[in-house]
C-alpha positions as CSV (number, residue, x, y, z in Angstrom):
1,X,-71.5,-15.9,73.1
2,X,-74.5,-15.4,70.7
3,X,-74.8,-16.4,67.3
4,X,-74.3,-13.2,65.7
5,X,-71.3,-12.4,68.2
6,X,-69.9,-16.1,66.7
7,X,-70.4,-14.5,62.8
8,X,-69.0,-11.4,64.4
9,X,-65.6,-12.9,65.4
10,X,-65.8,-15.1,62.5
11,X,-65.9,-12.7,59.9
12,X,-63.1,-10.5,61.7
13,X,-60.9,-13.8,61.9
14,X,-61.7,-14.3,58.1
15,X,-60.7,-10.6,57.3
16,X,-57.1,-10.5,59.5
17,X,-56.2,-13.7,57.0
18,X,-53.6,-13.7,54.6
19,X,-54.9,-12.6,50.7
20,X,-53.6,-15.7,48.2
21,X,-51.6,-12.7,47.0
22,X,-49.6,-12.3,50.8
23,X,-49.2,-15.8,50.8
24,X,-47.9,-16.3,47.1
25,X,-45.4,-13.4,47.7
26,X,-44.4,-15.3,51.5
27,X,-43.6,-18.1,49.5
28,X,-41.7,-16.8,46.1
29,X,-44.2,-18.1,43.4
30,X,-44.2,-16.2,40.5
31,X,-47.9,-15.9,40.3
32,X,-47.7,-12.5,42.0
33,X,-45.6,-10.8,38.8
34,X,-47.2,-7.8,38.4
35,X,-48.1,-8.3,34.6
36,X,-50.1,-11.2,35.5
37,X,-51.1,-10.9,38.9
38,X,-52.7,-14.4,39.2
39,X,-52.8,-15.1,42.6
40,X,-55.2,-11.9,43.1
41,X,-57.8,-13.4,40.3
42,X,-57.4,-17.0,41.8
43,X,-58.3,-15.7,45.5
44,X,-61.2,-13.8,43.8
45,X,-62.7,-16.9,42.4
46,X,-61.5,-19.1,45.0
47,X,-62.2,-17.3,48.3
48,X,-65.6,-19.0,48.7
49,X,-64.0,-22.3,49.3
50,X,-61.0,-21.5,51.7
51,X,-62.1,-23.4,54.2
52,X,-63.3,-26.2,52.5
53,X,-61.8,-29.8,52.6
54,X,-60.5,-29.5,49.3
55,X,-58.9,-31.9,47.3
56,X,-56.0,-29.7,44.6
57,X,-53.8,-30.6,42.1
58,X,-51.5,-28.6,40.6
59,X,-49.4,-30.1,37.6
60,X,-46.1,-28.8,37.8
61,X,-44.0,-28.4,40.9
62,X,-40.7,-26.7,40.1
63,X,-39.3,-26.1,43.8
64,X,-42.7,-26.4,45.4
65,X,-43.4,-22.9,46.2
66,X,-46.7,-22.7,44.4
67,X,-47.8,-26.2,46.4
68,X,-47.1,-24.7,49.6
69,X,-48.8,-21.5,48.8
70,X,-52.1,-23.5,48.2
71,X,-51.4,-25.7,51.5
72,X,-51.7,-22.6,53.6
73,X,-54.5,-21.0,51.8
74,X,-56.7,-24.0,52.1
75,X,-56.2,-24.9,55.9
76,X,-58.2,-28.1,55.8
77,X,-57.5,-29.2,52.1
78,X,-54.9,-31.8,50.6
79,X,-52.6,-30.7,47.9
80,X,-51.0,-33.0,45.1
81,X,-48.8,-32.1,42.5
82,X,-47.4,-33.8,39.4
83,X,-44.0,-33.4,37.8
84,X,-41.8,-35.4,35.5
85,X,-38.8,-34.6,37.7
86,X,-37.8,-36.9,40.4
87,X,-36.0,-34.1,42.7
88,X,-40.1,-32.8,42.9
89,X,-40.5,-35.8,45.6
90,X,-38.3,-33.6,48.0
91,X,-41.4,-31.1,48.5
92,X,-43.6,-33.4,50.3
93,X,-44.9,-33.1,53.2
94,X,-47.7,-32.5,55.8
95,X,-50.6,-32.2,53.1
96,X,-48.8,-32.5,50.3
97,X,-48.2,-35.5,47.8
98,X,-46.4,-35.8,44.8
99,X,-47.2,-38.4,41.7
100,X,-43.8,-38.3,39.6
101,X,-44.9,-38.3,35.7
102,X,-45.5,-36.8,32.6
103,X,-49.1,-35.4,32.3
104,X,-49.3,-36.6,28.7
105,X,-49.2,-40.2,30.5
106,X,-52.7,-41.6,31.0
107,X,-51.4,-43.9,33.2
108,X,-50.2,-41.5,35.7
109,X,-53.2,-39.4,35.4
110,X,-55.5,-42.7,35.9
111,X,-53.3,-43.3,39.5
112,X,-53.9,-39.8,40.4
113,X,-57.4,-39.9,40.1
114,X,-57.6,-43.5,41.8
115,X,-55.9,-42.3,44.6
116,X,-57.5,-39.1,45.4
117,X,-60.6,-39.9,44.8
118,X,-61.8,-37.1,43.1
119,X,-60.3,-33.5,42.6
120,X,-62.2,-30.3,43.8
121,X,-59.6,-28.0,42.1
122,X,-57.0,-28.5,38.7
123,X,-54.1,-26.2,37.8
124,X,-52.0,-26.9,35.0
125,X,-48.6,-25.2,35.3
126,X,-47.1,-28.1,33.1
127,X,-45.9,-28.4,29.7
128,X,-47.7,-25.0,28.4
129,X,-48.0,-26.9,24.9
130,X,-51.1,-27.2,23.2
131,X,-51.2,-31.0,23.3
132,X,-50.6,-31.3,27.0
133,X,-53.0,-28.3,28.1
134,X,-55.9,-29.6,25.6
135,X,-55.4,-33.2,26.4
136,X,-55.3,-32.7,30.0
137,X,-58.1,-30.3,30.2
138,X,-60.1,-33.1,28.4
139,X,-58.8,-36.1,29.9
140,X,-59.1,-35.0,33.3
141,X,-62.6,-32.6,33.3
142,X,-65.2,-36.0,33.4
143,X,-63.2,-36.2,36.9
144,X,-63.5,-33.0,38.0
145,X,-65.7,-32.9,41.0
146,X,-69.4,-31.0,40.6
147,X,-68.9,-27.4,40.9
148,X,-64.7,-28.2,41.0
149,X,-62.5,-25.6,38.9
150,X,-60.1,-26.1,36.1
151,X,-57.4,-23.8,35.5
152,X,-55.4,-23.7,32.3
153,X,-52.2,-21.4,33.4
154,X,-49.6,-20.0,30.8
155,X,-52.0,-19.5,27.9
156,X,-50.0,-16.6,26.4
157,X,-47.4,-19.5,24.8
158,X,-51.1,-20.3,22.2
159,X,-49.4,-17.2,20.8
160,X,-45.6,-18.2,20.7
161,X,-43.8,-20.0,17.6
162,X,-41.5,-21.8,20.1
163,X,-44.5,-23.4,21.7
164,X,-45.5,-24.6,17.9
165,X,-48.6,-22.0,18.3
166,X,-49.2,-18.4,17.0
167,X,-52.4,-15.8,17.0
168,X,-55.1,-17.6,16.2
169,X,-53.9,-20.6,14.6
170,X,-56.0,-23.9,14.5
171,X,-55.1,-26.4,17.3
172,X,-53.9,-24.0,19.6
173,X,-54.8,-23.9,23.4
174,X,-56.6,-20.5,23.2
175,X,-58.8,-21.3,20.1
176,X,-59.8,-24.6,21.8
177,X,-61.0,-22.1,24.8
178,X,-62.9,-20.1,22.6
179,X,-64.7,-23.3,21.3
180,X,-65.7,-24.1,25.5
181,X,-67.9,-20.9,25.4
182,X,-70.0,-22.9,22.9
183,X,-70.0,-26.0,25.6
184,X,-71.6,-23.1,28.1
185,X,-74.1,-22.9,25.8
186,X,-75.1,-26.3,24.9
187,X,-78.1,-26.5,25.7
188,X,-79.1,-24.3,23.0
189,X,-77.2,-25.6,20.0
190,X,-77.0,-29.4,18.8
191,X,-73.4,-29.1,17.9
192,X,-70.3,-30.7,19.1
193,X,-69.4,-30.5,22.7
194,X,-66.2,-30.3,23.6
195,X,-66.4,-30.4,27.7
196,X,-70.2,-31.4,29.3
197,X,-71.2,-29.7,32.1
198,X,-69.1,-26.0,31.5
199,X,-70.9,-23.6,33.9
200,X,-68.8,-21.2,33.2
201,X,-65.2,-19.6,31.8
202,X,-63.4,-16.8,32.3
203,X,-60.4,-15.5,30.7
204,X,-58.1,-13.2,32.3
205,X,-54.0,-12.6,31.6
206,X,-51.9,-15.7,31.1
207,X,-54.6,-17.9,32.8
208,X,-58.2,-19.2,31.8
209,X,-60.7,-20.3,34.7
210,X,-63.3,-23.3,34.0
211,X,-66.0,-23.6,36.6
212,X,-68.0,-27.2,36.2
213,X,-72.0,-27.5,37.3
214,X,-73.1,-28.6,40.1
């Protein structure tokens, strides 16, 4: 087979694979809800990494459907989950490992950093409060590998009083992430930088994707 034929075969193989949306539907995650369409958003952002041996952490395990979705999407990837509920350990299997602990506990985050050896993708689907979303992002960002992606899910909680936040309230997760736009342009100002080395930030319905520079 010529190289051109190999490329054509590889391209056809990739085109025939399930999309992340289809995988999410198969596993029954809530990332395919019509108002959210998170899986389609993530597929567009992460498709080029699909064949990489990525190291991925998702905070918040619930019933493990999302971890299984990522396992199937990244066929060469190593998938990690973090959850406070000891029952989450039952969802461990080949290429899926579960850490038990609270995302606000720096000791468990340090353990994850040490045992994973670095992370390429981090998805925060945990507690959804500002202190959790912002605190975890700031703490883990330096340990995200170059060109890595950090996803903050359920950003809509920034508008909900039940999560101690409200529209444009100081200290909300959304207000913090708006400030990260200034971090993207850090070379053009001498003001405080919340996250160093941010290449880009993308807001979508109920989620935000931050890419680290190479």
